[in-house]
C-alpha positions in Angstrom: 109.3 115.6 77.0 107.3 118.7 76.2 104.1 119.2 78.2 100.8 118.8 76.5 98.9 121.9 75.2 96.7 121.8 78.2 98.1 120.7 81.6 97.2 121.5 85.2 99.4 120.8 88.2 96.9 120.3 91.0 98.2 120.6 94.6 95.7 119.8 97.4 97.3 120.8 100.7 96.6 121.7 104.3 99.0 123.7 106.5 102.0 123.4 104.1 103.4 126.9 104.3 106.9 125.6 104.9 107.0 123.6 101.6 104.3 124.9 99.3 106.4 127.8 97.9 109.2 125.5 96.8 106.7 123.0 95.3 105.0 125.7 93.2 108.3 127.2 92.1 109.7 123.8 91.1 106.7 122.9 89.0 106.6 126.4 87.4 110.2 125.9 86.4 109.5 122.4 85.0 106.2 123.3 83.3 106.2 127.1 82.6 103.0 126.9 80.5 101.0 124.8 82.9 98.3 126.0 85.2 99.3 125.5 88.8 96.3 125.2 91.0 96.6 124.9 94.8 93.5 123.7 96.7 93.9 125.2 100.1 92.0 122.8 102.4 91.0 125.0 105.3 94.6 125.8 106.3 95.2 127.7 109.5 98.6 129.0 108.5 99.6 131.2 105.6 99.7 128.4 103.0 97.4 130.3 100.6 99.5 133.5 100.7 102.8 131.7 100.2 101.3 129.7 97.2 100.0 132.9 95.6 103.4 134.7 96.1 105.1 131.8 94.3 102.8 132.2 91.3 100.0 129.6 91.9 96.3 130.0 91.5 94.7 129.3 94.9 91.2 128.0 95.4 89.9 127.6 99.0 88.1 124.4 100.0 86.5 125.0 103.4 85.4 121.5 104.0 88.4 119.9 105.8 89.6 116.6 104.4 91.8 115.5 101.5 88.9 113.9 99.8 87.0 117.2 99.7 90.2 118.9 98.3 90.5 116.3 95.5 86.8 116.6 94.7 87.2 120.3 94.4 90.4 119.9 92.3 88.5 117.7 89.8 85.7 120.3 89.6 88.0 123.2 89.0 90.2 121.5 86.4 89.4 121.7 82.6 92.7 120.8 81.0 93.5 117.7 78.9 95.7 116.3 81.6 95.9 116.8 85.4 99.0 116.0 87.5 98.0 115.8 91.2 100.8 116.1 93.7 101.0 116.6 97.5 102.2 120.0 98.7 104.8 118.7 101.2 107.7 118.6 98.7 108.2 114.9 99.0 107.6 114.4 95.3 110.2 116.0 93.1 108.8 118.0 90.1 111.6 116.5 88.0 109.9 113.2 88.2 106.6 114.4 86.6 107.9 113.9 83.0 108.0 110.1 83.8 104.3 110.2 84.3 103.7 112.0 81.0 106.1 109.7 79.1 104.4 106.6 80.5 101.0 107.8 79.4 102.4 108.8 75.9 104.2 105.5 75.4 101.7 103.0 76.9 98.4 104.9 76.9 95.8 104.6 79.6 93.6 106.8 81.7 95.7 107.4 84.9 99.4 106.9 85.8 100.5 106.4 89.4 103.9 107.2 90.7 105.2 104.2 92.6 107.4 105.6 95.4 111.0 104.6 95.8 113.5 106.2 98.1 117.0 105.9 99.3 116.1 107.8 102.4 115.1 105.4 105.2 113.2 108.2 107.0 111.0 109.0 104.0 108.7 106.1 104.8 107.1 105.5 108.2 107.1 101.7 108.8 103.5 101.5 110.1 102.3 103.4 107.0 104.3 101.1 104.7 102.8 98.0 106.3 99.3 99.4 106.1 99.9 100.3 102.4 101.1 96.7 101.6 98.2 95.1 103.6 95.5 97.3 102.0 97.0 96.9 98.5 97.0 93.2 98.9 93.4 93.2 100.2 92.0 95.2 97.3 94.0 93.1 94.8 92.4 90.0 96.2 88.9 91.4 96.1 89.2 92.8 92.6 91.6 90.2 91.2 94.0 92.9 89.9 97.0 94.7 91.3 96.5 98.3 92.5 100.1 99.5 92.6 101.2 102.1 95.2 97.8 102.6 96.9 98.7 105.7 98.9 100.9 107.5 96.3 100.1 111.2 96.1 101.7 111.6 92.7 99.2 110.8 90.0 98.4 111.8 86.4 94.8 111.8 85.1 93.3 112.2 81.7 90.3 114.5 81.3 88.2 111.4 80.5 89.2 110.0 83.9 88.9 112.9 86.3 85.6 114.1 84.7 83.9 110.8 85.0 85.3 109.2 88.2 82.8 109.5 91.1 84.4 110.3 94.5 82.6 110.1 97.8 85.6 109.9 100.2 86.3 112.9 102.3 89.6 112.1 103.9 92.9 110.4 103.3 91.1 107.3 102.1 90.5 109.1 98.8 93.5 107.3 97.2 91.8 104.0 98.1 88.6 105.0 96.4 90.6 106.3 93.4 92.1 102.8 93.0 88.9 100.9 93.4 86.9 103.2 91.2 89.6 102.8 88.5 89.2 99.1 88.5 85.4 99.0 88.8 84.9 101.6 86.0 87.2 99.8 83.6 89.8 102.6 83.4 93.4 101.7 82.6 96.1 102.4 85.2 99.8 102.6 84.5 102.5 102.6 87.1 106.0 104.1 87.0 108.7 104.3 89.7 109.4 107.8 91.0 111.8 109.1 93.7 110.3 109.9 97.0 112.0 112.0 99.7 111.6 113.1 103.3 109.6 116.2 104.2 111.6 119.4 104.7 112.5 120.4 108.2 109.6 122.0 109.9 106.9 120.2 107.9 104.8 117.5 109.6 102.6 114.7 108.3 98.9 115.1 108.9 98.4 111.3 108.8 97.3 109.5 111.9 98.2 105.8 111.7 95.2 104.4 113.6 92.5 107.0 112.7 93.2 107.1 109.0 94.0 103.4 108.9 90.5 102.7 110.4 89.0 105.0 107.8 90.7 103.2 105.0 89.6 99.8 106.3 86.0 101.2 106.5 86.3 102.4 103.0 87.4 98.9 101.8 84.4 97.3 103.5 82.0 99.9 102.0 83.7 99.5 98.6 83.2 95.7 98.7 79.6 96.2 99.8 78.9 98.7 97.0 80.8 97.2 94.1 80.9 93.5 95.0 77.6 93.1 96.8 77.3 89.4 96.1 80.7 88.8 97.7 79.9 90.9 100.7 76.4 89.6 101.4 77.2 86.0 100.6 80.0 86.2 103.1 77.6 87.7 105.7 75.1 84.9 104.7 77.8 82.2 105.3 78.7 83.7 108.7 75.1 83.8 109.8 74.6 80.2 108.5 77.5 79.1 110.6 76.1 80.7 113.7 72.7 79.1 112.9 74.4 75.7 112.7 76.2 76.2 116.0 73.1 77.5 117.8 71.0 74.6 116.4 73.5 71.8 117.4 72.0 71.2 120.8 68.3 71.4 119.7 69.1 68.9 116.9 70.9 66.6 119.4 67.9 66.9 121.8 65.5 65.8 119.1 67.7 62.9 118.0 68.1 61.6 121.5 64.8 62.4 123.2 62.4 63.2 120.4 61.9 66.5 122.2 63.7 69.9 122.1 64.9 71.0 125.6 66.9 74.0 124.3 64.0 75.8 122.8 65.6 79.3 122.9 68.6 78.0 120.9 66.2 76.4 118.4 64.4 79.8 117.9 67.8 81.6 117.6 69.0 79.1 115.0 65.8 79.5 113.0 66.1 83.3 113.1 69.8 83.2 112.0 68.9 80.8 109.2 66.3 83.1 107.9 68.7 86.1 108.1 71.3 84.1 106.2 68.8 83.4 103.4 67.7 87.1 103.3 71.3 88.2 103.1 72.0 86.0 100.2 68.9 87.2 98.4 70.0 90.8 99.0 73.4 90.0 97.5 71.8 88.5 94.4 69.4 91.5 93.9 72.1 94.2 94.5 74.6 92.4 92.2 72.1 92.6 89.4 71.5 96.3 90.1 75.2 97.1 90.2 75.7 95.2 86.9 72.9 97.3 85.3 74.4 100.6 86.6 77.8 99.6 85.3 76.3 98.9 81.9 74.7 102.4 81.9 78.0 104.0 82.9 79.8 102.4 80.0 77.0 103.5 77.6 77.2 107.1 78.9 81.0 107.0 78.5 80.7 105.7 74.9 78.1 108.3 73.9 79.8 111.3 75.6 
């Protein structure tokens, strides 16, 4: 498939001097007319120099974190289509036409490369399980599948990358991309692509527990921000349960003796009950505000 008239290959990377030269060369060979843009995310090695020597345009993003690099990539891109790929040479350039063909054939706003590999070492088991758990969690919250949540191989239309708001600063940015896609009504397509192990001498920057915690925190914040009624009604139900448990003895006191002996528990139960009601009211009010903001977003999209 021929590339579109305006295509950018965006490569956010950090300390990928071992692999970035090959990545740039491979994509230059596959898409000779495309703009190849490397976002150097505060690398401490010679990633930028290697990328430039291979023929890429390099933009420095001094704020460390993949989310910052992706935000910068979106700001620096002006083409009709943007293919985002990691700079560690785990995603073959030869697979990129699959993303373009899927968009051309089925339409949509973004295409995600669902990773498949014959190399057992390509996937770390803990990361695979985290991917599956988080994908399932988000699918349950939003009632729609999210595909390969942590894939670093993605195609975006200009409408998508110019209008999608991103606040994440680290590796949880893929999680936010998925949830924003669903919430903003964008259409995501998925296509299987080959995934391979990192080249010798290249090391993953992911930390299973640190980045896993950040992604879990992002999911909680996403539910709070985009599904406030679900979030605050859950908090309300939990507080109501605690109120009922705390109030059990005071109620039994009154039924038996017509007098409350466990006065502190009665006060605690009353306070928890009030907090439960307030939480539910907050959820209802915020849900109305979120609905209004979403309507305004759709109107701006329609009139842009």
